[in-house]
Backbone atoms as SQL, in Angstrom:
CREATE TABLE atoms (id INTEGER PRIMARY KEY, chain TEXT, resi INTEGER, resn TEXT, atom TEXT, x REAL, y REAL, z REAL);
INSERT INTO atoms VALUES
  (1, 'A', 1, 'MET', 'N', 11.876, 32.939, -23.940),
  (2, 'A', 1, 'MET', 'CA', 11.783, 31.395, -23.178),
  (3, 'A', 1, 'MET', 'C', 12.823, 32.066, -22.511),
  (4, 'A', 2, 'ASP', 'N', 12.686, 31.211, -20.843),
  (5, 'A', 2, 'ASP', 'CA', 13.939, 31.015, -19.965),
  (6, 'A', 2, 'ASP', 'C', 14.206, 29.457, -19.632),
  (7, 'A', 3, 'LEU', 'N', 14.747, 28.775, -20.159),
  (8, 'A', 3, 'LEU', 'CA', 15.141, 27.692, -20.201),
  (9, 'A', 3, 'LEU', 'C', 15.943, 27.050, -18.599),
  (10, 'A', 4, 'ARG', 'N', 16.035, 28.056, -18.504),
  (11, 'A', 4, 'ARG', 'CA', 17.292, 27.972, -16.628),
  (12, 'A', 4, 'ARG', 'C', 16.077, 27.328, -15.804),
  (13, 'A', 5, 'GLU', 'N', 14.903, 27.463, -15.824),
  (14, 'A', 5, 'GLU', 'CA', 13.797, 27.236, -14.863),
  (15, 'A', 5, 'GLU', 'C', 13.759, 25.769, -15.071),
  (16, 'A', 6, 'ASP', 'N', 13.893, 25.340, -15.805),
  (17, 'A', 6, 'ASP', 'CA', 13.657, 23.580, -15.986),
  (18, 'A', 6, 'ASP', 'C', 15.075, 22.805, -15.972),
  (19, 'A', 7, 'ARG', 'N', 15.931, 23.706, -15.272),
  (20, 'A', 7, 'ARG', 'CA', 17.393, 22.353, -15.000),
  (21, 'A', 7, 'ARG', 'C', 17.038, 21.812, -13.921),
  (22, 'A', 8, 'PRO', 'N', 17.622, 20.554, -13.545),
  (23, 'A', 8, 'PRO', 'CA', 17.903, 19.842, -12.482),
  (24, 'A', 8, 'PRO', 'C', 18.382, 20.587, -12.063),
  (25, 'A', 9, 'GLY', 'N', 17.683, 20.244, -10.376),
  (26, 'A', 9, 'GLY', 'CA', 18.337, 20.507, -9.419),
  (27, 'A', 9, 'GLY', 'C', 19.518, 19.895, -9.094),
  (28, 'A', 10, 'ARG', 'N', 20.680, 19.684, -7.869),
  (29, 'A', 10, 'ARG', 'CA', 21.770, 19.584, -7.325),
  (30, 'A', 10, 'ARG', 'C', 21.084, 19.310, -5.853),
  (31, 'A', 11, 'ARG', 'N', 21.935, 18.024, -4.955),
  (32, 'A', 11, 'ARG', 'CA', 21.230, 17.372, -4.334),
  (33, 'A', 11, 'ARG', 'C', 22.882, 16.608, -3.503),
  (34, 'A', 12, 'GLU', 'N', 22.471, 16.625, -2.200),
  (35, 'A', 12, 'GLU', 'CA', 24.384, 16.141, -1.951),
  (36, 'A', 12, 'GLU', 'C', 23.619, 15.105, -0.910),
  (37, 'A', 13, 'ILE', 'N', 24.100, 13.999, -1.155),
  (38, 'A', 13, 'ILE', 'CA', 23.080, 12.745, -0.546),
  (39, 'A', 13, 'ILE', 'C', 24.591, 11.826, 0.144),
  (40, 'A', 14, 'GLY', 'N', 25.216, 12.036, 1.589),
  (41, 'A', 14, 'GLY', 'CA', 26.282, 11.245, 1.744),
  (42, 'A', 14, 'GLY', 'C', 27.884, 11.766, 1.306),
  (43, 'A', 15, 'GLY', 'N', 27.545, 13.505, 1.417),
  (44, 'A', 15, 'GLY', 'CA', 28.948, 13.560, 0.760),
  (45, 'A', 15, 'GLY', 'C', 29.577, 13.764, -0.638),
  (46, 'A', 16, 'ARG', 'N', 28.301, 13.021, -1.245),
  (47, 'A', 16, 'ARG', 'CA', 28.265, 13.424, -2.604),
  (48, 'A', 16, 'ARG', 'C', 27.098, 14.111, -3.447),
  (49, 'A', 17, 'ALA', 'N', 27.395, 14.972, -4.519),
  (50, 'A', 17, 'ALA', 'CA', 26.814, 15.730, -5.046),
  (51, 'A', 17, 'ALA', 'C', 25.438, 14.844, -6.217),
  (52, 'A', 18, 'PHE', 'N', 24.473, 15.167, -6.163),
  (53, 'A', 18, 'PHE', 'CA', 23.852, 13.931, -7.349),
  (54, 'A', 18, 'PHE', 'C', 23.032, 15.632, -8.131),
  (55, 'A', 19, 'VAL', 'N', 22.870, 15.041, -9.847),
  (56, 'A', 19, 'VAL', 'CA', 22.127, 15.670, -10.477),
  (57, 'A', 19, 'VAL', 'C', 20.852, 15.573, -10.430),
  (58, 'A', 20, 'VAL', 'N', 19.868, 16.108, -9.984),
  (59, 'A', 20, 'VAL', 'CA', 17.830, 15.187, -9.509),
  (60, 'A', 20, 'VAL', 'C', 17.303, 16.226, -10.367),
  (61, 'A', 21, 'ALA', 'N', 15.986, 15.591, -11.598),
  (62, 'A', 21, 'ALA', 'CA', 15.522, 16.048, -11.876),
  (63, 'A', 21, 'ALA', 'C', 13.723, 16.126, -10.842),
  (64, 'A', 22, 'GLU', 'N', 13.625, 17.293, -11.148),
  (65, 'A', 22, 'GLU', 'CA', 12.528, 17.767, -10.416),
  (66, 'A', 22, 'GLU', 'C', 10.865, 17.071, -11.254),
  (67, 'A', 23, 'VAL', 'N', 10.700, 16.111, -10.790),
  (68, 'A', 23, 'VAL', 'CA', 9.743, 15.246, -11.190),
  (69, 'A', 23, 'VAL', 'C', 8.416, 14.271, -10.296),
  (70, 'A', 24, 'GLU', 'N', 7.544, 14.570, -10.557),
  (71, 'A', 24, 'GLU', 'CA', 6.673, 14.348, -10.060),
  (72, 'A', 24, 'GLU', 'C', 6.095, 12.823, -9.959),
  (73, 'A', 25, 'PRO', 'N', 6.192, 12.166, -8.566),
  (74, 'A', 25, 'PRO', 'CA', 6.062, 10.915, -8.861),
  (75, 'A', 25, 'PRO', 'C', 4.367, 9.920, -9.500),
  (76, 'A', 26, 'LEU', 'N', 5.035, 8.578, -9.814),
  (77, 'A', 26, 'LEU', 'CA', 3.432, 8.650, -10.495),
  (78, 'A', 26, 'LEU', 'C', 2.560, 8.227, -9.459),
  (79, 'A', 27, 'ASP', 'N', 1.351, 8.151, -10.225),
  (80, 'A', 27, 'ASP', 'CA', 0.366, 7.768, -9.007),
  (81, 'A', 27, 'ASP', 'C', 0.105, 6.253, -9.852),
  (82, 'A', 28, 'VAL', 'N', 0.153, 5.678, -9.147),
  (83, 'A', 28, 'VAL', 'CA', 0.082, 4.153, -9.059),
  (84, 'A', 28, 'VAL', 'C', -0.982, 3.502, -8.074),
  (85, 'A', 29, 'ASP', 'N', -1.975, 3.005, -8.425),
  (86, 'A', 29, 'ASP', 'CA', -2.308, 1.973, -7.559),
  (87, 'A', 29, 'ASP', 'C', -2.155, 0.679, -7.248),
  (88, 'A', 30, 'GLY', 'N', -1.758, 0.068, -8.038),
  (89, 'A', 30, 'GLY', 'CA', -1.177, -1.591, -7.940),
  (90, 'A', 30, 'GLY', 'C', -2.101, -2.118, -8.586),
  (91, 'A', 31, 'VAL', 'N', -3.473, -1.460, -8.799),
  (92, 'A', 31, 'VAL', 'CA', -4.475, -2.405, -8.716),
  (93, 'A', 31, 'VAL', 'C', -4.285, -3.387, -10.224),
  (94, 'A', 32, 'ARG', 'N', -3.467, -2.851, -11.076),
  (95, 'A', 32, 'ARG', 'CA', -3.449, -3.742, -12.264),
  (96, 'A', 32, 'ARG', 'C', -1.923, -4.914, -12.245),
  (97, 'A', 33, 'THR', 'N', -1.117, -4.280, -11.659),
  (98, 'A', 33, 'THR', 'CA', -0.437, -4.848, -11.361),
  (99, 'A', 33, 'THR', 'C', -0.020, -6.195, -10.694),
  (100, 'A', 34, 'VAL', 'N', -1.015, -6.254, -9.545),
  (101, 'A', 34, 'VAL', 'CA', -1.711, -7.149, -8.922),
  (102, 'A', 34, 'VAL', 'C', -2.746, -7.887, -9.290),
  (103, 'A', 35, 'GLN', 'N', -3.200, -7.701, -10.286),
  (104, 'A', 35, 'GLN', 'CA', -4.424, -8.462, -11.301),
  (105, 'A', 35, 'GLN', 'C', -3.339, -9.397, -12.225),
  (106, 'A', 36, 'VAL', 'N', -2.453, -8.436, -13.096),
  (107, 'A', 36, 'VAL', 'CA', -1.708, -9.655, -13.814),
  (108, 'A', 36, 'VAL', 'C', -1.088, -11.022, -12.750),
  (109, 'A', 37, 'GLY', 'N', -0.424, -10.464, -11.991),
  (110, 'A', 37, 'GLY', 'CA', 0.393, -11.048, -11.427),
  (111, 'A', 37, 'GLY', 'C', -0.551, -12.712, -10.663),
  (112, 'A', 38, 'THR', 'N', -2.091, -12.454, -10.395),
  (113, 'A', 38, 'THR', 'CA', -3.019, -13.353, -10.144),
  (114, 'A', 38, 'THR', 'C', -3.324, -13.970, -11.221),
  (115, 'A', 39, 'ALA', 'N', -3.326, -13.699, -12.238),
  (116, 'A', 39, 'ALA', 'CA', -3.797, -14.192, -13.724),
  (117, 'A', 39, 'ALA', 'C', -2.376, -15.211, -14.151),
  (118, 'A', 40, 'LEU', 'N', -1.828, -14.661, -13.821),
  (119, 'A', 40, 'LEU', 'CA', -0.065, -15.587, -13.841),
  (120, 'A', 40, 'LEU', 'C', 0.076, -16.733, -12.851),
  (121, 'A', 41, 'PHE', 'N', 0.089, -16.391, -11.938),
  (122, 'A', 41, 'PHE', 'CA', -0.459, -17.805, -10.920),
  (123, 'A', 41, 'PHE', 'C', -1.829, -18.102, -11.438),
  (124, 'A', 42, 'PHE', 'N', -2.928, -18.032, -11.727),
  (125, 'A', 42, 'PHE', 'CA', -3.763, -18.760, -12.500),
  (126, 'A', 42, 'PHE', 'C', -3.424, -19.620, -13.390),
  (127, 'A', 43, 'VAL', 'N', -3.182, -19.353, -14.803),
  (128, 'A', 43, 'VAL', 'CA', -2.629, -19.724, -15.510),
  (129, 'A', 43, 'VAL', 'C', -1.477, -20.677, -15.490),
  (130, 'A', 44, 'ALA', 'N', -0.631, -20.349, -14.642),
  (131, 'A', 44, 'ALA', 'CA', 0.207, -21.595, -13.738),
  (132, 'A', 44, 'ALA', 'C', -0.656, -23.360, -13.117),
  (133, 'A', 45, 'PHE', 'N', -1.196, -22.023, -12.739),
  (134, 'A', 45, 'PHE', 'CA', -1.895, -23.528, -11.891),
  (135, 'A', 45, 'PHE', 'C', -2.559, -24.211, -13.351),
  (136, 'A', 46, 'LEU', 'N', -3.116, -23.964, -14.110),
  (137, 'A', 46, 'LEU', 'CA', -3.751, -24.775, -14.877),
  (138, 'A', 46, 'LEU', 'C', -3.398, -25.119, -15.642),
  (139, 'A', 47, 'ALA', 'N', -1.660, -24.567, -16.089),
  (140, 'A', 47, 'ALA', 'CA', -0.734, -25.349, -17.044),
  (141, 'A', 47, 'ALA', 'C', -0.230, -26.669, -16.334),
  (142, 'A', 48, 'LEU', 'N', -0.454, -26.174, -14.882),
  (143, 'A', 48, 'LEU', 'CA', 0.415, -27.787, -14.240),
  (144, 'A', 48, 'LEU', 'C', -0.652, -28.842, -13.971),
  (145, 'A', 49, 'LEU', 'N', -1.786, -28.467, -13.552),
  (146, 'A', 49, 'LEU', 'CA', -2.924, -29.119, -13.378),
  (147, 'A', 49, 'LEU', 'C', -2.565, -30.602, -14.362),
  (148, 'A', 50, 'PRO', 'N', -2.221, -30.698, -15.491),
  (149, 'A', 50, 'PRO', 'CA', -3.015, -31.801, -15.819),
  (150, 'A', 50, 'PRO', 'C', -1.226, -32.848, -16.079),
  (151, 'A', 51, 'PHE', 'N', -0.505, -32.234, -15.296),
  (152, 'A', 51, 'PHE', 'CA', 1.119, -32.886, -14.924),
  (153, 'A', 51, 'PHE', 'C', 1.107, -33.329, -13.548),
  (154, 'A', 52, 'TYR', 'N', -0.200, -33.360, -12.346),
  (155, 'A', 52, 'TYR', 'CA', -0.417, -33.818, -11.484),
  (156, 'A', 52, 'TYR', 'C', 0.641, -34.538, -10.358),
  (157, 'A', 53, 'GLY', 'N', 0.064, -35.623, -11.496),
  (158, 'A', 53, 'GLY', 'CA', 0.800, -37.175, -11.539),
  (159, 'A', 53, 'GLY', 'C', 2.190, -37.504, -11.457),
  (160, 'A', 54, 'ARG', 'N', 2.595, -36.145, -11.704),
  (161, 'A', 54, 'ARG', 'CA', 4.477, -36.696, -12.662),
  (162, 'A', 54, 'ARG', 'C', 4.645, -35.812, -11.106),
  (163, 'A', 55, 'LEU', 'N', 4.262, -34.683, -11.040),
  (164, 'A', 55, 'LEU', 'CA', 4.310, -33.724, -9.935),
  (165, 'A', 55, 'LEU', 'C', 4.617, -33.989, -8.670),
  (166, 'A', 56, 'GLN', 'N', 3.549, -35.417, -8.380),
  (167, 'A', 56, 'GLN', 'CA', 3.677, -36.120, -6.942),
  (168, 'A', 56, 'GLN', 'C', 4.619, -36.717, -6.933),
  (169, 'A', 57, 'ASP', 'N', 4.761, -37.671, -7.800),
  (170, 'A', 57, 'ASP', 'CA', 5.978, -39.113, -8.180),
  (171, 'A', 57, 'ASP', 'C', 7.558, -38.095, -7.788),
  (172, 'A', 58, 'ALA', 'N', 7.720, -36.904, -8.343),
  (173, 'A', 58, 'ALA', 'CA', 9.069, -36.716, -8.446),
  (174, 'A', 58, 'ALA', 'C', 8.777, -35.476, -7.236),
  (175, 'A', 59, 'GLY', 'N', 8.231, -35.634, -6.288),
  (176, 'A', 59, 'GLY', 'CA', 7.791, -34.378, -4.947),
  (177, 'A', 59, 'GLY', 'C', 7.613, -33.732, -5.287),
  (178, 'A', 60, 'ARG', 'N', 7.235, -32.931, -6.324),
  (179, 'A', 60, 'ARG', 'CA', 7.026, -31.461, -6.582),
  (180, 'A', 60, 'ARG', 'C', 5.438, -30.889, -6.564),
  (181, 'A', 61, 'GLY', 'N', 5.110, -31.837, -5.960),
  (182, 'A', 61, 'GLY', 'CA', 3.536, -31.561, -6.243),
  (183, 'A', 61, 'GLY', 'C', 2.984, -30.515, -5.309),
  (184, 'A', 62, 'TRP', 'N', 4.006, -29.778, -5.284),
  (185, 'A', 62, 'TRP', 'CA', 3.625, -28.471, -3.883),
  (186, 'A', 62, 'TRP', 'C', 3.927, -26.632, -4.801),
  (187, 'A', 63, 'TRP', 'N', 4.339, -27.307, -6.289),
  (188, 'A', 63, 'TRP', 'CA', 4.121, -26.634, -7.077),
  (189, 'A', 63, 'TRP', 'C', 2.600, -26.129, -7.339),
  (190, 'A', 64, 'LEU', 'N', 1.592, -27.242, -7.792),
  (191, 'A', 64, 'LEU', 'CA', 0.527, -26.558, -8.025),
  (192, 'A', 64, 'LEU', 'C', -0.173, -25.832, -6.910),
  (193, 'A', 65, 'TRP', 'N', 0.174, -26.618, -5.669),
  (194, 'A', 65, 'TRP', 'CA', -0.634, -26.271, -4.596),
  (195, 'A', 65, 'TRP', 'C', -0.128, -24.081, -4.252),
  (196, 'A', 66, 'SER', 'N', 1.310, -24.096, -4.968),
  (197, 'A', 66, 'SER', 'CA', 1.710, -22.791, -4.497),
  (198, 'A', 66, 'SER', 'C', 1.049, -21.982, -6.108),
  (199, 'A', 67, 'CYS', 'N', 0.620, -22.467, -6.731),
  (200, 'A', 67, 'CYS', 'CA', 0.134, -21.040, -7.828),
  (201, 'A', 67, 'CYS', 'C', -1.226, -21.410, -7.406),
  (202, 'A', 68, 'LEU', 'N', -1.803, -22.122, -6.631),
  (203, 'A', 68, 'LEU', 'CA', -3.045, -22.130, -6.652),
  (204, 'A', 68, 'LEU', 'C', -3.538, -21.032, -5.464),
  (205, 'A', 69, 'ALA', 'N', -2.424, -21.809, -4.153),
  (206, 'A', 69, 'ALA', 'CA', -2.134, -20.339, -3.020),
  (207, 'A', 69, 'ALA', 'C', -1.752, -18.921, -3.840),
  (208, 'A', 70, 'GLY', 'N', -0.746, -18.572, -4.669),
  (209, 'A', 70, 'GLY', 'CA', -0.541, -17.571, -5.136),
  (210, 'A', 70, 'GLY', 'C', -1.586, -17.078, -5.914),
  (211, 'A', 71, 'ALA', 'N', -2.849, -17.556, -6.839),
  (212, 'A', 71, 'ALA', 'CA', -3.373, -17.532, -6.819),
  (213, 'A', 71, 'ALA', 'C', -4.449, -16.408, -6.048),
  (214, 'A', 72, 'GLY', 'N', -4.879, -17.062, -5.274),
  (215, 'A', 72, 'GLY', 'CA', -6.091, -17.311, -3.818),
  (216, 'A', 72, 'GLY', 'C', -5.193, -16.018, -3.122),
  (217, 'A', 73, 'LEU', 'N', -4.000, -15.693, -3.045),
  (218, 'A', 73, 'LEU', 'CA', -3.942, -14.094, -2.264),
  (219, 'A', 73, 'LEU', 'C', -3.818, -13.395, -2.829),
  (220, 'A', 74, 'GLY', 'N', -3.774, -13.629, -4.594),
  (221, 'A', 74, 'GLY', 'CA', -3.842, -12.568, -5.496),
  (222, 'A', 74, 'GLY', 'C', -4.841, -11.785, -5.372),
  (223, 'A', 75, 'LEU', 'N', -5.793, -12.544, -4.858),
  (224, 'A', 75, 'LEU', 'CA', -7.156, -11.796, -5.271),
  (225, 'A', 75, 'LEU', 'C', -7.577, -11.144, -4.256),
  (226, 'A', 76, 'LEU', 'N', -7.087, -11.553, -2.707),
  (227, 'A', 76, 'LEU', 'CA', -7.216, -10.758, -1.513),
  (228, 'A', 76, 'LEU', 'C', -6.246, -9.574, -1.608),
  (229, 'A', 77, 'GLY', 'N', -5.810, -9.601, -2.806),
  (230, 'A', 77, 'GLY', 'CA', -4.683, -8.233, -2.309),
  (231, 'A', 77, 'GLY', 'C', -4.988, -7.532, -3.729),
  (232, 'A', 78, 'VAL', 'N', -5.680, -7.764, -5.002),
  (233, 'A', 78, 'VAL', 'CA', -6.578, -7.125, -5.748),
  (234, 'A', 78, 'VAL', 'C', -7.858, -6.195, -4.737),
  (235, 'A', 79, 'GLU', 'N', -8.378, -6.721, -4.145),
  (236, 'A', 79, 'GLU', 'CA', -9.483, -6.038, -2.949),
  (237, 'A', 79, 'GLU', 'C', -8.683, -5.174, -2.583),
  (238, 'A', 80, 'TYR', 'N', -7.659, -5.507, -1.843),
  (239, 'A', 80, 'TYR', 'CA', -7.034, -4.510, -1.072),
  (240, 'A', 80, 'TYR', 'C', -6.318, -3.343, -1.763),
  (241, 'A', 81, 'CYS', 'N', -6.129, -3.263, -2.925),
  (242, 'A', 81, 'CYS', 'CA', -5.560, -2.528, -4.155),
  (243, 'A', 81, 'CYS', 'C', -6.708, -1.987, -4.079),
  (244, 'A', 82, 'ARG', 'N', -8.010, -1.993, -4.494),
  (245, 'A', 82, 'ARG', 'CA', -9.328, -1.197, -5.062),
  (246, 'A', 82, 'ARG', 'C', -9.238, -0.717, -3.588),
  (247, 'A', 83, 'ARG', 'N', -9.820, -1.189, -2.695),
  (248, 'A', 83, 'ARG', 'CA', -9.926, -0.434, -1.526),
  (249, 'A', 83, 'ARG', 'C', -9.093, 0.860, -1.518),
  (250, 'A', 84, 'ARG', 'N', -7.499, 0.353, -1.334),
  (251, 'A', 84, 'ARG', 'CA', -6.680, 1.406, -1.096),
  (252, 'A', 84, 'ARG', 'C', -7.248, 2.552, -1.998),
  (253, 'A', 85, 'ALA', 'N', -7.383, 2.197, -3.208),
  (254, 'A', 85, 'ALA', 'CA', -6.995, 3.101, -4.638),
  (255, 'A', 85, 'ALA', 'C', -8.733, 4.284, -4.277),
  (256, 'A', 86, 'ARG', 'N', -9.835, 3.490, -4.009),
  (257, 'A', 86, 'ARG', 'CA', -11.083, 4.016, -3.283),
  (258, 'A', 86, 'ARG', 'C', -10.542, 5.035, -2.041),
  (259, 'A', 87, 'ALA', 'N', -10.256, 5.043, -1.274),
  (260, 'A', 87, 'ALA', 'CA', -10.476, 5.802, -0.054),
  (261, 'A', 87, 'ALA', 'C', -9.221, 6.594, -0.557),
  (262, 'A', 88, 'ARG', 'N', -8.207, 6.665, -1.435),
  (263, 'A', 88, 'ARG', 'CA', -7.290, 7.517, -1.876),
  (264, 'A', 88, 'ARG', 'C', -8.006, 8.730, -2.948),
  (265, 'A', 89, 'LEU', 'N', -8.714, 7.992, -3.457),
  (266, 'A', 89, 'LEU', 'CA', -9.377, 9.442, -4.305),
  (267, 'A', 89, 'LEU', 'C', -10.739, 9.829, -3.519),
  (268, 'A', 90, 'ALA', 'N', -11.230, 9.425, -2.345),
  (269, 'A', 90, 'ALA', 'CA', -12.516, 9.929, -1.152),
  (270, 'A', 90, 'ALA', 'C', -11.367, 11.199, -0.753),
  (271, 'A', 91, 'GLN', 'N', -10.074, 10.418, -0.224),
  (272, 'A', 91, 'GLN', 'CA', -9.566, 11.316, -0.003),
  (273, 'A', 91, 'GLN', 'C', -9.225, 12.900, 0.076),
  (274, 'A', 92, 'GLN', 'N', -9.008, 12.511, -1.532),
  (275, 'A', 92, 'GLN', 'CA', -8.886, 14.030, -2.513),
  (276, 'A', 92, 'GLN', 'C', -9.964, 14.834, -3.275),
  (277, 'A', 93, 'GLY', 'N', -10.903, 14.532, -2.611),
  (278, 'A', 93, 'GLY', 'CA', -11.994, 15.067, -3.356),
  (279, 'A', 93, 'GLY', 'C', -13.105, 14.509, -3.198);
């Protein structure tokens, strides 16, 4: 078995030489990442909800609404990522 074939390549970028391994990129569609972010925004909204009065008095009522907006936009993002993943699968085969 010849191990020299698996050696990383050498690339020059901006006058400097770098050793770069030839690896395939991860096939990540982003659905799970956006789902987790959306869930965290919703949990933060629920956690802040009992403190709405205090937040309003302190001038930080926008925290609650920012969490709700993040959750809502996250739902749109989940749907976008799902459609993109389906389109990529249809395009591949």
